[in-house]
N, C-alpha and C positions, 0 to 999 in steps of 0.2 A: 414393508418397503423400505422404511427408514434404516433397518438394520442390514438389508440385502447388500452383500459385498460386490464390488465391481468384478466383472469377469476378467480373465486373463486377456481376452481379445480387447476388451475395453482399455485395460492398462497399457497394452501395446500401442493404443490409438491416442491416448491422452498425453499432451506434452508434459514433460517432467516438472516444469516450473509450477504447475498446478498442484501436484501432490508432494512436492519437496522444495525446501529452501536451499538445498545443496550445502548443508552446513559443513561438510568435509572439504568443500572447494572454496578457499578463503577469498580468492581474488575474482573480480568480475570486471567485464568491460561491456559497453553498450554501443553498438554501431547503429547509426541512423541512416536509413536508406531512402533515396528518392528514385522513383522509376521514371525513365525517360521515353520508353516506348513499350507498348503492351507485349509484343512478341518476345522481346529481349527480357522484359521483366518476368515473364513466365518462365523463360529459360533459367534465369537466375533461381527463381523459387523452386523449380524442379530440382536443380542441383543442390541448392541449399537444403531442401527437405530430406535429402539422403543422409544428412548429418545431424538432423534434429533429434534431440534426446527425448525418448518417450518415458512413460512411468513403469516400464516393464521390470525395473529393478525391484519394484514392490512385489513381484511375483515370487522372487527368490527369497526375500527377506530383508532384513535390515543390517546385516554384517557388512560394514563398510569395505572390508577387504575383499569380499567375494561378489557382492551384488551391485554396489553403487559405481556409476560411471567414473573414469579417471578425469574426464573433462565433460563439460555439458554445454549444449547450444540449444536455444529456443528462439522462436520468432513470433512477433506480433504484428498485425497489419491494421492500419488505420482505415477509416471509411474512404478517404482519398486514395489510399493504396488500393482498395478493392476496385475503385473506378479506374485507376491507372493500369491495373491488370486486365481491364476490359470486361469486368463483370457488369452484366446488364443492369441498368438503373432500376428496373422493376424488382430485381433481386436485392440490391442495396437497400431499397425502401422497405424491405421486410426486416431489417435490423432495427433496434431501438432508436428512437429519435435522438436521444442524448449521444449515442454513438455516432450517428450520421452528423449531428451538429459539430462534434469534436470539442475537446476541452476548452480550446481557445476562442470559442464562439461567444458572442455577447450574452446569449441566454445562459450558457453554462458558467461563464464568468460571474454572472449575477448570483446564480445558485451557490457557487463555491466561495463567493466573497473575494475573488481575485481582482482586487482594485489597488490603486496607488502603486506602490513599489512592486507589488505582486501581479500587476496587470499584464496580460499576454503581450501587449505592445513592447514590454521591457524584457521579454524572455530571450534566452540564448538559443533555445531549441523549441520548436513547435508553435511559435506564435505567428501573427499575421505578418510581421516584418522580417521573417526568416524563411529559409527554403522549406517547402512542404515536406513534412515527414510522412512517407508512405509505409514504412515498415521499420521495425527495430529488431536487431539481433541481440539477445542477451547471452553472453558468453562467460563460462565459469571454469576456473582452473585452480589447482592446488598451490601454484606459485606463479610469480610474475613471468618467468621464462616460458612456462607452459601456456600461460595466457597469451603472451606475444605470439607464440607459435600458432595458437588457435585463431588469433586475429588475422595473421597472415594468410592462413588457409581460407578463411571466409572472404578476405579481400581478393584473393585470387579467383574465387568463384564469382565475385561481383565483376572483376575486370574482364572475364571471358564471356560474360553474359551478353554484353552489348546493349543492355536495356535497363540497367540498374546500377547506381553509383552511391558510394558513401558520401554523405554531405560533408564537404571540406570543413575540418576543424570542429566537427560535432562530437567526436567520440568522447565518451565519458568513462571513467574508471571508479570502481568501488571496491570495498574490502570489508571483511568481517573482523572487527578488532579482537585481539587476544583477550581483551578485558570484557568483551560482550557489552560495551557501553556505547551510547550515542555521544555526540560531541559535547552536550551539556554535562556529561559525566555520570548518567543514570543507566543502570542495567536495562537492557532493552530486549525485545522479542520474547517475552515471557508468556503473555496471554493470547496464545494461539489456539483457535478452535480446531477440533478434530473433525474429519470428514467421515460420516457414517459408512460410506461405501468402502473405506479403507480399513476400518477398525471394528465395524458392526455397531458402533454407537458414536454419538456426537451429533453435529449439525447435519440435517439432511443433505444428501449428496447434491441435490438440485440447486442448493444455495450457492454452489461453487462450480458445478459442472453442468453444462447444458444437456438436456435430454432425459433428466431424471426428476423425480418427485422433489419439490421444494418443501418448505416449512408448512405450507398449507395443503400438502398432499396432491398438489397439481404439478403437471408438466407445463411450464409456461410456453408461449408461442416461440417458435424458433425461426431463424432466417431460413427461407425456403426457395428451392429452385424448381422451376417448371420442368416436367419430364423431358420436353424437347431440347432443353439446354444441357441435359445430362444423358445423352443417348446411350453411353457406355455403362450407365447405372453404377457409377463410381460411388456415389452417395447412398446411404441407407435411405429407405422410404420412410416418410413421416407417418407415425401412427398417432394421430392427435385429433381430438374432436374439432380443433380449429381448421383442419384441412381434410375432413373426412372424405374419402373416396376420390381424391385428386391425385394420389401417387406422386406428391412432390418429393423432391430430394431434400433430405435434412442436412443442411450445411452447418447447423450448430452442434449437433450431437458430439459429445465427448470433447467439446471446446469450452471456452469461457471468455471472459473479458479481463483485461489487464489495465489498471490505472497506473500511469507513471507521473511522478512529480519530483523535480529536483528542488529540494527545500534547503535553502542556505540559512545556517543558524548563526546568530549574533551571540556567541559564547560569552565574549567579554561584556557586552551590554546586559546580558541575562544576569551574570553574577554581580556586576556592579549594582544593578537595580536591587537585587536581593540584599546586598550588603548595606546599601543606602536605606532600604526600608527597615532592616534590623536596627540600624542606628537611630532611625527616626522614631522607632517604637521603644527606644531606650535600652536596646540590647546590642551594643556594637561588638558582637563576638561571633566566631566562626559557627558555633553550634546553632545559634539562633538563625544565622544566614542559611545554613543547610536545612534547618527546620522549615523555614519559610518557603524555600525552593521546593522542598518535598511536599508541602501542602498544596503547592500549584500543580505539581506532577501527579500526586496521588500514591506515590511510592517513594522509598528512600533510595539513596544512590546504590545500595546493595540490591535493590529490587524488592525488598520487604514491603508488603502492602501496609498502608496506614491503618487499615482496620485491624491488623494483628499486632502492629507496633506503632501506636498512635503518637508517642512523644519522643521516641529515640530509635535510631536505626537498629535493627536486629538481623545480622546477616544469616542467622539460622533460618529465617523465613524468605531468604533472597529469591528463591525460585517458586515460591508458593503462589498458586493461582486458585486454590480450592477454598474460596471465601466468599461471603455475601455481605450485603449492606443492610440487611433487615435490622440488626442490632445497632446500626448507626444511622438511623432514619434521618436525623437532623444534621448529620455531617460533622459531629463533634470530633470524630476521629478522622475521617477522610472527607474534606470539604465537598459540597455538592457540585461545585464548579471545577474540581480537579480534572486534569486532562484524562486520566485513565478511568475515572468514574463517568465522565461524559461519553467516551468512546465505547464503554461497555457497562451500562447501568446495572446489569445483572438483575437483581430481584427487587429493585426499588424504583422502577420506571413509573413515575407519577402520571396519572392518578390510579394506576391499575393495581390490583391485588397481586401478591407475590408470585403465584403460579403464572398468571397472565403476563406479568412483567418479564419473567424468565423466558416465556414463550415468545413475546414480542422482541425482546432483545436478541434472541437467537436468529430471528428473521433478518437482522441487519448486521450480522458478523462479517468480518473481513479477514482473508488470509493475507498476512503481511509477508513480503519477500524483499524487504529493503536492505540496502548496504550503505555503509558510511562512505563519505569522501573527504579528502583533506586530512592533514595531520592534526592530532589533538593540540589544543592551545595550552593545556596544562595536564598534569597527571591526575587522572580521576580517582586513583587510590587515596589521594590526600582527603577526599571527602568522607572517607570511611572512618577516619579517626581525626577529626578536626583538632589541629594543634593551635597553640597560642598565636603563631604567626600567620595562620591561614586566612584570618579575617583580613589582614592588610593585603595579602596576596589577591584575594577575590575582590575587595573594594578598589583595588588599583589595577585590576587586570586590563591589559591593553591589547587591542586587536593588532595582529601582525600583518594584516593586509592579504593573508592567504584565505581563499574561500574554503569553507568546511561545512558539513551538514550531512543530510542523508538523501540517498536516491530512494524515494518512497515508492514502493510497488505494492499493489494489493490485487488479489484475485477475487472476483465476485461474478456471479451469474447475471446480476442486475445492477448496472451502474447507478440507475436512478433510486432504487429502493435499498441499496446497500451503501456504496461510497458516497453518493450525493446526499442521501438522507442523513447519514451520520455527520457529514460536514455541515449541512444546512440546518437540520433540526436539533442536532445535539451540540456540535462545537461552536457554530456561529450564533447560536440563539442565546441572547443575553438573559432570557427568562427561563432557561432550562432548570428544571427541578424546583421551580417556585422562586428562583432568583429574580433580581430586578435589572441589574446593569452589569452583568458578569459573563463575558464570553470565555471561551477556552483561552487560558493564559499563554499557551504555548503556540497554537497553530493558526490563530485567526488574525484577521486585519484589525488594527485598533479602531475603536469607535470614534466618531466625530468629536471634536473638541467640546462642543456644547452637550455631549452626552457620552462622557468617557466611560470605558470599562474598568472596573476595579475588581481585584480578587477579593472575595468574601470568605473569611475563615471563622466559622462559628466557634464560640467558646461559652462556657458556662456563665461567665460574667459579662457577656456581650460580645458581638462579632467584631473581629479585627478586620479593617478595611485598608487596602494598600492605596497608594498613589495610583493615578491612572496608568494602565498598563501600556507600555510601548510595544512596538513590533520586535519580536525576538526571532521570527521565522519568515523568510521571504521565498515566494515561489520563483524560480529562475528558469524552469522549463516544464513542459507537461504534454501528455497525449493520452487519448483513449485508444486501446488496441484490442483487436479481436485476436484471441489465441486459438487458431483452428486446430482441429484434430489432425493427425497425420493423414487420415483419409481425405479431409477437407483440403489440406495442403496439395494433395495430388490432384484433386478436382480443380483447384484454382490454378494450378500450373498448366492445366490443359484447356482452360476456359476459351 
């Protein structure tokens, strides 16, 4: 089952964002929708569904000129949005609790570490002090003119629906940089898992798409609809031991869950900290500054993994993802607390043996679909060949007041055991991998003043310890969204 390919019918039913990052469509926009009455909201969803991009381009192949869409549109719906559409509460309750709670809930905030400046009360979108997000349209185009046209088309659909509106001032824009770097200046988007159902090998299909076997060889429980609520039998029937003999409609099949977080990055603060630490350790130079930052990330600015290039960047390895940590068990090459080692521990997830570690890591993988926002604060190419004047540039880098960061998106079939597990058990955990007081240096909330987090960099002659880590990344918006199949969209539009 792990190597069984998805059928053509399934690909036509699966939203394209699940199987593709639309790498050929550089520009993106995200429209946040609030539903004002159920009948009108269903009209909007019915009309919008006709333009939703499926995964059918995978049937033809990967030739961008022949099979990929010239523009793309996908839609995710929150738990509040399902209720606003008029979906019965007994059906909503069949969705996972974390999805029902929503990312901004007190319980989810505790799990994710969204406190202080990242607390939902401060969010621009999706928080308790903002308009409720019921749905999000994700729009992609090759250029800004085509993106504007696509936005206009979907706004027209909203306008004539009479039951759904774009939340004023909420639209977000993103883009894929020509340099393929995120705002700190590091090559991004390298370690993406493959879906077994697309290529015949990789992570089991059920880890990313509902209705298929997951890592444990099981088809997890799906959101279900009683037969009397689907008299037209739009939905496929559930074939599951959890609902044996009940002929329930499978609302989840060929769908997934999408995590959205707007993460604002303090680029100036990040590089000033690295330069200050390099100077404090007696090496006030650009090479040492970039070295220290790379030890926090786990890759060099080119993308080269530290396991293959431990002491200096090597662009020849810039896209390499075929490496393990077995030969670096103590973190002398790539520190145990580095960001990429936490988010994908590969073969050294303690205390498990190698094969079990690989297996357990596989069960928590995420498909990332993020895009950058804001203009770069400095030219990332400068990091590849640190010149004599780069240290002064980084040490004195000033914020220009313009927000920048990433629109973080990830696809996963289980919010709890994938995204939330990685965030809570691996990124936010100060004792990850046998450490003591070292959380993820990039993505987590700083520890209290009486128990600060410091980056630990093992060395042969004793570990190097940084000063307490400040906050480099702040959550500014967020939502948990259901990505229905095209069949489920048709059902929801007629509920």
